[in-house]
C-alpha positions as CSV (number, residue, x, y, z in Angstrom):
1,M,-121.8,-55.9,-98.5
2,N,-119.0,-56.4,-96.1
3,V,-118.0,-53.8,-93.6
4,T,-114.5,-53.4,-92.0
5,E,-113.8,-50.8,-89.3
6,L,-110.5,-49.2,-88.5
7,K,-109.3,-46.0,-86.8
8,C,-107.6,-43.4,-88.8
9,N,-106.5,-39.9,-87.7
10,D,-109.3,-39.6,-85.1
11,Y,-111.9,-40.8,-87.6
12,Q,-113.7,-44.1,-87.8
13,L,-112.7,-45.6,-91.2
14,V,-115.3,-47.9,-92.6
15,E,-114.3,-50.0,-95.6
16,L,-117.3,-51.0,-97.6
17,D,-117.2,-53.9,-100.0
18,G,-119.9,-54.9,-102.4
19,D,-123.3,-53.4,-103.2
20,F,-124.5,-50.5,-101.0
21,D,-128.2,-51.2,-101.5
22,A,-131.4,-51.8,-99.6
23,A,-130.3,-55.3,-98.5
24,A,-126.9,-54.0,-97.2
25,V,-128.5,-51.1,-95.4
26,S,-131.0,-53.4,-93.7
27,T,-128.2,-55.9,-92.7
28,H,-125.9,-53.2,-91.3
29,K,-128.5,-50.8,-89.9
30,A,-127.2,-51.3,-86.3
31,K,-123.7,-50.5,-87.4
32,F,-124.8,-47.3,-89.1
33,E,-126.7,-46.3,-86.0
34,H,-123.6,-47.0,-83.9
35,Y,-121.5,-44.6,-86.0
36,T,-123.7,-41.7,-85.0
37,N,-122.6,-42.3,-81.4
38,C,-118.9,-42.8,-82.0
39,S,-116.5,-40.5,-80.2
40,E,-114.2,-39.8,-83.2
41,K,-114.2,-36.6,-85.3
42,G,-116.4,-38.4,-87.7
43,V,-116.7,-41.3,-90.1
44,V,-114.9,-42.0,-93.4
45,F,-116.6,-44.4,-95.8
46,D,-114.0,-46.1,-98.1
47,M,-116.1,-46.9,-101.1
48,S,-113.2,-48.2,-103.3
49,N,-114.8,-51.6,-103.5
50,V,-118.4,-50.5,-103.8
51,S,-119.7,-51.4,-107.3
52,F,-123.3,-50.4,-106.9
53,L,-125.2,-47.7,-104.9
54,D,-128.9,-47.2,-104.8
55,A,-131.4,-44.8,-103.0
56,S,-131.2,-46.8,-99.8
57,G,-127.4,-46.4,-99.7
58,I,-127.8,-42.7,-100.4
59,G,-130.4,-42.5,-97.7
60,A,-128.1,-44.2,-95.1
61,M,-125.3,-41.8,-96.0
62,V,-127.5,-38.7,-95.7
63,F,-129.0,-40.0,-92.4
64,L,-125.5,-40.5,-91.0
65,F,-124.2,-37.2,-92.4
66,K,-127.1,-35.3,-90.7
67,R,-126.7,-37.0,-87.4
68,L,-122.9,-36.5,-87.4
69,R,-123.3,-32.9,-88.5
70,S,-125.7,-32.2,-85.6
71,D,-122.8,-33.1,-83.2
72,N,-120.2,-31.1,-85.2
73,R,-118.7,-34.2,-86.7
74,D,-118.3,-35.2,-90.4
75,L,-118.9,-37.9,-92.9
76,K,-116.3,-38.1,-95.7
77,L,-116.2,-40.4,-98.7
78,I,-113.1,-41.8,-100.4
79,G,-112.5,-44.0,-103.4
80,L,-115.6,-43.3,-105.4
81,S,-115.7,-44.7,-108.9
82,G,-118.0,-46.1,-111.5
83,Q,-121.8,-46.0,-110.9
84,P,-121.5,-44.9,-107.2
85,K,-119.4,-41.9,-108.2
86,R,-121.7,-40.9,-111.1
87,L,-124.8,-41.1,-108.8
88,I,-123.1,-39.1,-106.0
89,Q,-122.2,-36.4,-108.6
90,L,-125.6,-36.5,-110.3
91,L,-127.4,-35.9,-107.0
92,R,-124.7,-33.3,-106.1
93,I,-124.0,-35.0,-102.8
94,D,-120.3,-34.4,-103.4
95,Q,-121.1,-30.7,-102.9
96,T,-122.2,-31.3,-99.3
97,I,-120.3,-34.4,-98.2
98,S,-116.5,-34.1,-98.8
99,T,-115.1,-36.7,-101.2
100,F,-111.5,-37.7,-101.7
101,E,-109.9,-39.8,-104.4
102,D,-108.2,-42.2,-102.0
103,L,-107.0,-42.6,-98.4
104,K,-103.8,-40.8,-99.1
105,S,-105.5,-37.6,-100.4
106,F,-107.8,-37.7,-97.3
107,L,-104.8,-38.0,-95.0
108,I,-102.9,-35.0,-96.5
109,H,-106.0,-32.8,-96.5
């Protein structure tokens, strides 16, 4: 998985590319830890280019969500499709973590 970071409307926008699985979480663990300490309103994961999501990826998102929430900040997800979207819906994570169809819908929210 590749990770690209940008700033967007006082949020840290993180573009994820590839599989969000145990290997990716292990490789990018320090980055995910860093996001808990960012000074922005929160973090937005752009998952438009994520084709596979497993329990480790879910765990990393839930960990980040809880850490951000404890500081009154948010985690938001955009661009979900395919298997990642089905898994997020099946686990009802989309009822806790805000999801948006794309960056434009997030920006006008």
